[in-house]
C-alpha positions as a Markdown table, in Angstrom:
| # | Residue | x | y | z |
|---|---|---|---|---|
| 1 | Unk | -21.1 | 17.0 | 7.6 |
| 2 | Unk | -19.9 | 15.7 | 4.5 |
| 3 | Unk | -19.2 | 12.0 | 3.9 |
| 4 | Unk | -15.8 | 11.1 | 2.0 |
| 5 | Unk | -15.8 | 7.5 | 1.2 |
| 6 | Unk | -12.3 | 6.5 | 0.4 |
| 7 | Unk | -10.0 | 4.0 | -0.7 |
| 8 | Unk | -6.7 | 3.8 | -1.9 |
| 9 | Unk | -4.4 | 1.6 | -4.3 |
| 10 | Unk | -0.6 | 1.1 | -3.6 |
| 11 | Unk | 2.4 | -0.3 | -5.2 |
| 12 | Unk | 5.8 | -1.0 | -3.7 |
| 13 | Unk | 8.8 | 1.5 | -3.2 |
| 14 | Unk | 9.5 | 3.0 | -7.2 |
| 15 | Unk | 13.1 | 4.3 | -5.9 |
| 16 | Unk | 16.0 | 2.7 | -7.4 |
| 17 | Unk | 18.1 | 3.1 | -4.2 |
| 18 | Unk | 15.7 | 1.8 | -1.5 |
| 19 | Unk | 15.3 | -1.4 | -3.8 |
| 20 | Unk | 18.9 | -1.9 | -3.9 |
| 21 | Unk | 19.1 | -1.9 | 0.0 |
| 22 | Unk | 16.4 | -4.2 | 0.3 |
| 23 | Unk | 17.8 | -6.9 | -1.9 |
| 24 | Unk | 21.7 | -6.0 | 0.0 |
| 25 | Unk | 20.0 | -6.4 | 3.4 |
| 26 | Unk | 18.5 | -9.6 | 2.3 |
| 27 | Unk | 21.6 | -10.7 | 1.0 |
| 28 | Unk | 23.2 | -9.5 | 4.1 |
| 29 | Unk | 20.9 | -11.4 | 6.3 |
| 30 | Unk | 20.6 | -15.0 | 4.8 |
| 31 | Unk | 22.5 | -17.2 | 7.1 |
| 32 | Unk | 24.6 | -20.2 | 6.0 |
| 33 | Unk | 23.4 | -23.9 | 7.3 |
| 34 | Unk | 24.9 | -24.4 | 10.5 |
| 35 | Unk | 28.3 | -26.2 | 10.7 |
| 36 | Unk | 29.3 | -25.3 | 7.3 |
| 37 | Unk | 33.3 | -25.1 | 7.3 |
| 38 | Unk | 35.4 | -23.8 | 4.4 |
| 39 | Unk | 36.3 | -27.5 | 3.4 |
| 40 | Unk | 32.5 | -28.3 | 2.9 |
| 41 | Unk | 31.7 | -25.2 | 1.3 |
| 42 | Unk | 34.9 | -25.8 | -1.1 |
| 43 | Unk | 33.7 | -29.5 | -1.2 |
| 44 | Unk | 29.9 | -28.6 | -2.6 |
| 45 | Unk | 31.5 | -25.9 | -4.8 |
| 46 | Unk | 33.6 | -28.7 | -6.3 |
| 47 | Unk | 36.5 | -26.5 | -5.8 |
| 48 | Unk | 40.3 | -27.6 | -7.1 |
| 49 | Unk | 42.7 | -28.1 | -3.9 |
| 50 | Unk | 44.8 | -25.2 | -5.3 |
| 51 | Unk | 41.8 | -22.8 | -5.8 |
| 52 | Unk | 40.4 | -23.4 | -2.5 |
| 53 | Unk | 43.6 | -22.6 | -1.0 |
| 54 | Unk | 44.1 | -19.5 | -2.9 |
| 55 | Unk | 40.9 | -18.4 | -1.8 |
| 56 | Unk | 40.2 | -16.9 | 1.6 |
| 57 | Unk | 37.1 | -18.3 | 4.0 |
| 58 | Unk | 35.4 | -15.2 | 3.2 |
| 59 | Unk | 35.5 | -15.3 | -0.7 |
| 60 | Unk | 34.5 | -19.1 | -0.4 |
| 61 | Unk | 31.4 | -17.8 | 1.3 |
| 62 | Unk | 30.8 | -15.2 | -1.4 |
| 63 | Unk | 30.9 | -18.1 | -3.9 |
| 64 | Unk | 28.9 | -20.5 | -1.7 |
| 65 | Unk | 26.2 | -17.8 | -1.3 |
| 66 | Unk | 25.9 | -16.8 | -4.9 |
| 67 | Unk | 25.7 | -20.1 | -5.9 |
| 68 | Unk | 23.3 | -21.7 | -3.4 |
| 69 | Unk | 21.7 | -18.9 | -1.7 |
| 70 | Unk | 20.8 | -16.7 | -4.8 |
| 71 | Unk | 17.2 | -18.2 | -4.9 |
| 72 | Unk | 16.4 | -18.0 | -1.3 |
| 73 | Unk | 18.0 | -14.3 | -1.1 |
| 74 | Unk | 15.9 | -13.3 | -4.2 |
| 75 | Unk | 12.8 | -14.7 | -2.5 |
| 76 | Unk | 13.2 | -13.0 | 0.9 |
| 77 | Unk | 14.1 | -9.6 | -1.2 |
| 78 | Unk | 10.8 | -9.9 | -3.0 |
| 79 | Unk | 9.0 | -10.4 | 0.1 |
| 80 | Unk | 10.4 | -7.5 | 1.7 |
| 81 | Unk | 9.9 | -5.4 | -1.2 |
| 82 | Unk | 6.6 | -6.2 | -1.9 |
| 83 | Unk | 5.9 | -5.4 | 1.7 |
| 84 | Unk | 7.1 | -1.7 | 1.3 |
| 85 | Unk | 3.4 | -1.2 | -0.9 |
| 86 | Unk | 2.1 | -1.3 | 3.1 |
| 87 | Unk | 4.7 | 1.4 | 4.3 |
| 88 | Unk | 3.8 | 5.1 | 3.2 |
| 89 | Unk | 7.1 | 5.9 | 3.9 |
| 90 | Unk | 8.7 | 3.5 | 1.5 |
| 91 | Unk | 5.4 | 2.6 | -0.6 |
| 92 | Unk | 3.6 | 4.8 | -3.2 |
| 93 | Unk | 0.2 | 5.6 | -4.4 |
| 94 | Unk | -1.2 | 4.4 | -7.3 |
| 95 | Unk | -5.1 | 5.3 | -7.4 |
| 96 | Unk | -6.9 | 7.2 | -4.9 |
| 97 | Unk | -10.7 | 6.2 | -5.1 |
| 98 | Unk | -13.3 | 8.4 | -3.0 |
| 99 | Unk | -16.8 | 9.5 | -3.7 |
| 100 | Unk | -18.5 | 12.3 | -1.9 |
| 101 | Unk | -22.2 | 11.6 | -0.3 |
| 102 | Unk | -24.2 | 9.8 | -2.8 |
| 103 | Unk | -22.2 | 10.7 | -5.8 |
| 104 | Unk | -20.5 | 8.3 | -8.4 |
| 105 | Unk | -16.9 | 7.0 | -7.3 |
| 106 | Unk | -14.1 | 9.3 | -9.0 |
| 107 | Unk | -10.4 | 7.8 | -9.4 |
| 108 | Unk | -7.1 | 9.3 | -9.7 |
| 109 | Unk | -4.6 | 7.2 | -11.1 |
| 110 | Unk | -0.8 | 7.7 | -12.1 |
| 111 | Unk | 0.1 | 7.4 | -15.3 |
| 112 | Unk | 4.0 | 6.1 | -14.7 |
| 113 | Unk | 6.2 | 5.1 | -12.0 |
| 114 | Unk | 7.7 | 8.2 | -11.4 |
| 115 | Unk | 7.6 | 10.6 | -8.8 |
| 116 | Unk | 6.2 | 13.3 | -10.3 |
| 117 | Unk | 3.2 | 11.3 | -11.3 |
| 118 | Unk | 2.3 | 10.2 | -7.6 |
| 119 | Unk | 2.8 | 14.0 | -6.6 |
| 120 | Unk | 0.6 | 15.3 | -9.1 |
| 121 | Unk | -2.2 | 12.7 | -8.4 |
| 122 | Unk | -2.0 | 13.6 | -4.4 |
| 123 | Unk | -1.9 | 17.2 | -5.6 |
| 124 | Unk | -5.1 | 16.8 | -7.3 |
| 125 | Unk | -7.1 | 14.6 | -5.2 |
| 126 | Unk | -6.5 | 17.6 | -2.2 |
| 127 | Unk | -7.5 | 20.0 | -5.1 |
| 128 | Unk | -10.6 | 17.8 | -5.3 |
| 129 | Unk | -11.1 | 17.7 | -1.7 |
| 130 | Unk | -10.8 | 21.6 | -1.4 |
| 131 | Unk | -13.4 | 21.7 | -4.5 |
| 132 | Unk | -16.2 | 19.8 | -3.1 |
| 133 | Unk | -15.5 | 21.1 | 0.5 |
| 134 | Unk | -15.3 | 24.8 | -0.5 |
| 135 | Unk | -18.3 | 27.2 | 1.2 |
| 136 | Unk | -18.5 | 30.8 | 1.5 |
| 137 | Unk | -19.1 | 32.1 | 4.9 |
| 138 | Unk | -19.9 | 36.0 | 5.4 |
| 139 | Unk | -17.2 | 36.6 | 1.9 |
| 140 | Unk | -15.0 | 34.0 | 3.4 |
| 141 | Unk | -13.9 | 30.8 | 2.4 |
| 142 | Unk | -14.3 | 27.9 | 4.3 |
| 143 | Unk | -14.0 | 24.1 | 4.7 |
| 144 | Unk | -17.1 | 22.4 | 5.4 |
| 145 | Unk | -16.4 | 19.5 | 8.1 |
| 146 | Unk | -16.3 | 16.0 | 6.7 |
| 147 | Unk | -16.1 | 12.4 | 7.7 |
| 148 | Unk | -14.1 | 10.3 | 6.2 |
| 149 | Unk | -15.4 | 6.4 | 6.1 |
| 150 | Unk | -13.2 | 3.3 | 4.8 |
| 151 | Unk | -12.4 | -0.5 | 5.3 |
| 152 | Unk | -9.2 | -0.5 | 7.8 |
| 153 | Unk | -9.2 | 3.3 | 6.5 |
| 154 | Unk | -7.6 | 4.5 | 10.1 |
| 155 | Unk | -4.5 | 2.0 | 10.0 |
| 156 | Unk | -3.8 | 2.1 | 6.9 |
| 157 | Unk | -5.3 | 4.5 | 3.8 |
| 158 | Unk | -5.3 | 7.9 | 6.1 |
| 159 | Unk | -1.6 | 7.2 | 7.4 |
| 160 | Unk | -0.2 | 6.3 | 4.1 |
| 161 | Unk | -1.8 | 9.3 | 2.5 |
| 162 | Unk | -0.3 | 11.5 | 5.3 |
| 163 | Unk | 3.2 | 10.0 | 5.1 |
| 164 | Unk | 3.0 | 10.1 | 1.1 |
| 165 | Unk | 1.9 | 14.2 | 1.8 |
| 166 | Unk | 4.7 | 15.1 | 4.1 |
| 167 | Unk | 7.3 | 13.4 | 1.8 |
| 168 | Unk | 6.2 | 14.6 | -1.1 |
| 169 | Unk | 5.6 | 18.1 | 0.3 |
| 170 | Unk | 2.0 | 18.5 | -0.2 |
| 171 | Unk | 0.0 | 19.8 | 2.5 |
| 172 | Unk | -3.3 | 18.6 | 2.8 |
| 173 | Unk | -6.6 | 20.5 | 2.8 |
| 174 | Unk | -8.2 | 18.3 | 5.8 |
| 175 | Unk | -6.7 | 16.6 | 8.8 |
| 176 | Unk | -5.0 | 13.3 | 7.9 |
| 177 | Unk | -4.6 | 12.2 | 11.3 |
| 178 | Unk | -7.7 | 12.5 | 13.2 |
| 179 | Unk | -8.5 | 11.5 | 16.5 |
| 180 | Unk | -10.0 | 8.2 | 16.5 |
| 181 | Unk | -12.8 | 8.9 | 19.5 |
| 182 | Unk | -14.1 | 11.5 | 17.0 |
| 183 | Unk | -16.5 | 11.2 | 14.7 |
| 184 | Unk | -14.6 | 12.6 | 11.5 |
| 185 | Unk | -13.8 | 9.2 | 10.6 |
| 186 | Unk | -15.8 | 5.8 | 10.3 |
| 187 | Unk | -14.0 | 3.0 | 10.0 |
| 188 | Unk | -16.1 | 0.1 | 9.3 |
| 189 | Unk | -13.4 | -2.8 | 9.9 |
| 190 | Unk | -13.3 | -1.2 | 13.5 |
| 191 | Unk | -16.8 | -0.8 | 13.8 |
| 192 | Unk | -17.7 | -4.1 | 12.8 |
| 193 | Unk | -14.9 | -6.2 | 14.6 |
| 194 | Unk | -13.9 | -4.1 | 17.0 |
| 195 | Unk | -10.6 | -2.0 | 17.6 |
| 196 | Unk | -7.6 | -4.4 | 17.6 |
| 197 | Unk | -9.3 | -7.1 | 15.6 |
| 198 | Unk | -9.9 | -7.6 | 12.0 |
| 199 | Unk | -12.3 | -8.6 | 8.8 |
| 200 | Unk | -11.8 | -8.3 | 5.2 |
| 201 | Unk | -14.1 | -6.5 | 3.3 |
| 202 | Unk | -14.6 | -9.1 | 1.3 |
| 203 | Unk | -15.7 | -11.0 | 4.5 |
| 204 | Unk | -17.9 | -8.1 | 5.9 |
| 205 | Unk | -19.5 | -7.9 | 2.5 |
| 206 | Unk | -20.5 | -11.6 | 2.7 |
| 207 | Unk | -22.0 | -11.3 | 5.8 |
| 208 | Unk | -24.0 | -8.0 | 4.7 |
| 209 | Unk | -25.1 | -9.1 | 1.7 |
| 210 | Unk | -23.6 | -6.2 | -0.1 |
| 211 | Unk | -21.8 | -4.9 | -3.2 |
| 212 | Unk | -18.8 | -6.8 | -3.6 |
| 213 | Unk | -15.9 | -5.6 | -5.0 |
| 214 | Unk | -13.7 | -8.6 | -5.0 |
| 215 | Unk | -16.5 | -10.4 | -7.0 |
| 216 | Unk | -14.5 | -8.8 | -10.1 |
| 217 | Unk | -12.2 | -11.9 | -9.7 |
| 218 | Unk | -9.2 | -9.3 | -8.5 |
| 219 | Unk | -7.9 | -8.2 | -5.1 |
| 220 | Unk | -5.5 | -6.3 | -3.6 |
| 221 | Unk | -2.3 | -8.6 | -3.7 |
| 222 | Unk | -2.6 | -8.0 | -7.4 |
| 223 | Unk | -2.7 | -4.4 | -8.0 |
| 224 | Unk | 1.0 | -4.5 | -8.1 |
| 225 | Unk | 1.1 | -6.9 | -11.2 |
| 226 | Unk | -1.8 | -5.1 | -13.1 |
| 227 | Unk | 0.4 | -2.1 | -12.6 |
| 228 | Unk | 3.4 | -3.1 | -14.2 |
| 229 | Unk | 1.4 | -4.7 | -17.0 |
| 230 | Unk | 0.1 | -1.4 | -17.6 |
| 231 | Unk | -3.6 | -2.1 | -16.5 |
| 232 | Unk | -3.8 | 0.8 | -14.4 |
| 233 | Unk | -7.6 | 1.3 | -15.9 |
| 234 | Unk | -8.6 | -2.3 | -14.3 |
| 235 | Unk | -6.9 | -1.3 | -11.1 |
| 236 | Unk | -9.2 | 2.1 | -11.0 |
| 237 | Unk | -12.0 | 0.2 | -11.4 |
| 238 | Unk | -11.3 | -2.3 | -8.9 |
| 239 | Unk | -10.5 | 0.7 | -6.4 |
| 240 | Unk | -13.7 | 2.5 | -7.7 |
| 241 | Unk | -15.6 | -0.7 | -6.8 |
| 242 | Unk | -14.0 | -0.8 | -3.5 |
| 243 | Unk | -15.3 | 2.7 | -2.4 |
| 244 | Unk | -19.1 | 1.3 | -3.2 |
| 245 | Unk | -18.6 | -1.5 | -1.4 |
| 246 | Unk | -17.3 | 0.7 | 1.6 |
| 247 | Unk | -20.5 | 2.9 | 0.9 |
| 248 | Unk | -22.9 | 0.2 | 0.8 |
| 249 | Unk | -21.3 | -1.4 | 4.1 |
| 250 | Unk | -21.6 | 2.5 | 6.0 |
| 251 | Unk | -25.0 | 2.7 | 5.1 |
| 252 | Unk | -26.3 | -1.2 | 6.1 |
| 253 | Unk | -24.2 | -0.6 | 9.6 |
| 254 | Unk | -25.7 | 3.1 | 9.9 |
| 255 | Unk | -29.2 | 1.9 | 9.3 |
| 256 | Unk | -29.2 | 4.5 | 6.6 |
| 257 | Unk | -29.9 | 3.1 | 3.3 |
């Protein structure tokens, strides 16, 4: 069985309509302070008596929200927006990193934030999987069995890849929804911490004394800022190092160094 060590880096939604919906919802969900009446809002807005009379309560509320709620609304919207990078239905792929067996890691990056670029890197990843796993048996092309190995790969990487494949209409060459009780997936987080518990890859590397990708000074929270700044090559290097960390931890945990 071939070993596929896997890691992905993702970014928030790049769909303008969905982004607008997130910010609109944050504004709609913002709550006025308790007990705030039209008169109190008018006073805080320093509206004249005639101006206050000419405006409805809803109009005054809109003015109040724009003046005093804008910062809080923007903060809530930004938090909700950044969280879409963890949701395969909304977020998108930036880098896919993988390595077969003991081979050097390969990274596939998107060149821009367009949907076509995401589709292209996912298609290339699937093509690379097929190329690496294909062999001939009795003149019939078949895919070799593969074990997918990653950190939190069962709850994040594989579901994210599956959802993006469905949304983009690209059929995966392997099963991205394997039974967690089978040996087709080895999740280093689950194997170490137990199902339902968590340990970061950083802390696992520290516990095992293995190569730690976080020693480079970059972590997952910085990916979107790096991508926005055009530093995709650094994100790709970080992703490749994550693959190396996964492989080092797997070998230590399976006594296969």
